[in-house]
C-alpha positions in Angstrom: -18.4 -2.5 13.9 -15.1 -1.4 15.3 -12.1 -0.8 13.0 -9.1 -3.0 13.3 -5.6 -2.0 14.5 -2.9 -3.9 12.6 0.8 -3.7 13.6 2.6 -6.4 11.6 2.3 -8.3 8.4 -1.3 -7.1 7.8 -0.2 -3.5 7.3 -0.8 -1.8 3.9 2.7 -2.3 2.5 2.7 -6.1 2.8 1.5 -8.3 -0.1 0.8 -11.6 1.6 -2.6 -13.2 1.1 -3.9 -12.0 4.5 -2.9 -8.4 3.9 -4.3 -8.4 0.4 -7.6 -9.8 1.6 -7.8 -7.3 4.4 -7.1 -4.2 2.3 -9.3 -5.2 -0.7 -12.0 -2.5 -0.5 -10.9 -1.4 3.0 -10.7 2.2 4.3 -7.5 3.4 5.8 -8.3 5.4 8.9 -4.8 6.4 9.8 -1.5 5.7 11.4 -1.9 5.1 15.1 -0.4 3.7 18.3 -1.8 1.5 21.1 -0.4 1.1 24.6 1.5 -2.2 24.5 4.6 -4.2 23.8 5.7 -5.8 20.6 7.6 -9.1 20.4 8.9 -11.1 17.5 7.1 -14.4 17.6 8.7 -15.8 14.4 8.8 -13.7 11.2 5.8 -11.9 12.5 5.1 -9.8 15.7 2.9 -10.4 18.7 1.2 -7.7 20.8 1.2 -7.9 24.6 -0.3 -5.4 27.1 1.9 -2.5 28.3 3.7 -2.8 31.6 4.4 0.9 31.8 2.8 4.1 30.5 5.5 4.9 28.0 5.2 1.6 26.0 3.5 1.8 22.6 2.9 -0.4 19.6 2.7 1.5 16.3 0.5 0.5 13.4 -2.5 1.3 11.2 -6.2 1.6 11.8 -8.3 0.1 9.0 -12.0 -0.4 8.5 -12.3 -3.7 6.5 -14.9 -3.9 3.7 -17.8 -6.0 4.9 -16.3 -6.0 8.4 -19.0 -8.1 10.0 -18.3 -11.0 7.7 -14.5 -10.4 7.5 -13.6 -10.3 11.2 -14.6 -13.9 11.9 -12.5 -14.9 8.9 -9.6 -13.0 10.3 -10.1 -14.7 13.7 -9.5 -18.0 11.9 -6.5 -16.6 10.0 -4.9 -15.4 13.3 -5.5 -18.8 14.8 -5.3 -20.0 18.4 -2.1 -18.1 19.2 -4.0 -14.8 19.2 -7.1 -13.4 20.8 -9.1 -10.5 19.4 -9.4 -7.8 22.1 -10.8 -4.3 22.3 -8.4 -1.5 22.7 -8.1 2.3 22.2 -5.9 3.6 19.5 -4.5 7.1 19.3 -4.3 8.5 15.8 -1.5 10.9 14.7 -3.8 13.9 15.3 -4.5 12.8 18.9 -8.0 11.5 18.2 -8.7 8.2 19.9 -10.8 5.4 18.4 -12.0 2.1 19.8 -10.4 -0.8 17.8 -10.1 -4.5 17.6 -6.5 -5.9 17.8 -5.0 -9.3 18.0 -3.1 -10.0 21.2 -0.6 -12.8 21.4 -1.8 -15.2 24.1 1.5 -16.6 25.5 4.2 -14.7 27.3 7.3 -14.1 25.3 10.9 -13.7 26.5 12.2 -10.2 26.8 15.0 -10.7 24.4 12.3 -11.0 21.6 10.9 -7.6 22.5 10.9 -4.9 19.8 11.7 -1.9 21.9 10.6 0.7 19.3 7.1 -0.9 19.0 7.5 -0.6 15.3 7.5 -3.8 13.2 9.1 -2.1 10.2 12.2 -1.1 12.2 
């Protein structure tokens, strides 16, 4: 099973029910980045594919406990707005790892873009 790349309210420092469920027994793989663009959807971000080679979304790679059972549960949590897609994350040491991530399905206006690619900024 692939690990998961999280870039918003599912990162370790958040205490919402989804983050708590994800991190219960999970293994932190490392801080990472994925080619892409981040947009604010509401009080949470959405990932969209990169349009240029210098566009990155920063987040964390996590291996959920009992991932085979948990990932379908997370699909339901993310809902119809997001699709789970395969991507390649680059860890801080330059190592790459195949991950799952949730991509926002709809286009978003550019004024909602988070230029830094970091939700916590």
